[in-house]
N, C-alpha and C positions, 0 to 999 in steps of 0.2 A: 548493356543488357539488351539483347536482341531476342526477346521472347514475345510470343503471342499467347493470349489466354482467352478461351471461349467460355462464356458464362451464359446459362439459360436463365432468363428472368421472366417468369410467368409466361406470357405469350410471345415474347420477343427474345431472340438470342443476341448477346452482346459479345463483340470481339474487342479486346484491348490489345493495342500494340504500341511500341515506342514510336515517338514522333519521327525519329530518324528514319525508320522504315517507311513511314508514310510519305515523307518528303523525298527520299532518295529513290524509292521504287513505287511511286504513286500508281502508275498504270498497272504494274504487275500486282501490287497490293490489292487493287480493285478487282482484278481478274481472279485473284486467289480467294476472295470472299465468297463463301458458299451461299446459295439462295436462302437458307434458313437464318442467316445473319441479317438482322435489320438495323442494328446500331453498331457503329464502329467508334471506339473511344481511343483517341490518340493521347498517350501518356507523355506529357511534356516535362516531367520531373527532371529528366537528364538534359534538357535543352538549355543551351545558353541563350544569349539574346537573339530574338527574332529580327530579321531584316525584311526589306521590301521584297526581296527575291523569295524568301520563305513564305511571306504572306501571299504572293502570287501563286506559289505551289499549293498552299492550303486552300485558296479560293478555287483553283482548278479541281482539286481533290473533292471539295465540297460540291462543286457542280456535277462532277462525274457520279458521285454517290447519290445526289438528288435525282439524277436522271435514271438511276437504277432503283429508286424508291427506298433508298437507305438513308440513315441519319448519322451525321458526323458530330462527335462531341470532342471537345478539347478538355483534358483533365490535368490537374496538378500543375497549373500554370503559375509561373512566378509573378510577383508584383510588378517587376519591370516589364515583363512581356504583356501583362494585362494592361499596363499603362500604354504600351505601344499599340495594342489593339484598340484601346479607347481613343487614342489620338487619331488613328486612321479610320475610326468608326467601324472597324471590322467586328467589334464586340456586338454589333447589332445583327451580324450575319451568323455568327457561330454560337453554338450552345456551349457555354464555358463554365467550368468549375475551376476556380483558382484557389490556391492554398498558400497564403502568405507565410506560413511556417516553413515552406520549402525554399523561400527566398533567402539566399545567402549574400546577395549584393545590395548595396544601398541605392536609393533612388536619386542619385546625384546627377 
């Protein structure tokens, strides 16, 4: 699913996009975000396990967005990926909404 959805929420516009788009095309994705968009939500529902390379890309994306005065949110994160972010203490950096119902893997 490679779709983007723009939602206007009171005074701030929200853009939701799949995490794959954000990781693969981070610089292009940032340039494509219009000035009226203040919050970008990365939907992680379709993402398998995160690794350190993905984390590095997310951190760069977070930095680029912050420099433009925008806010990055991670949504629909699996339990396994949430545990990874907690172990790396990246959960302190990102605004995260995780949904354990989307987790189809065990925390082995």
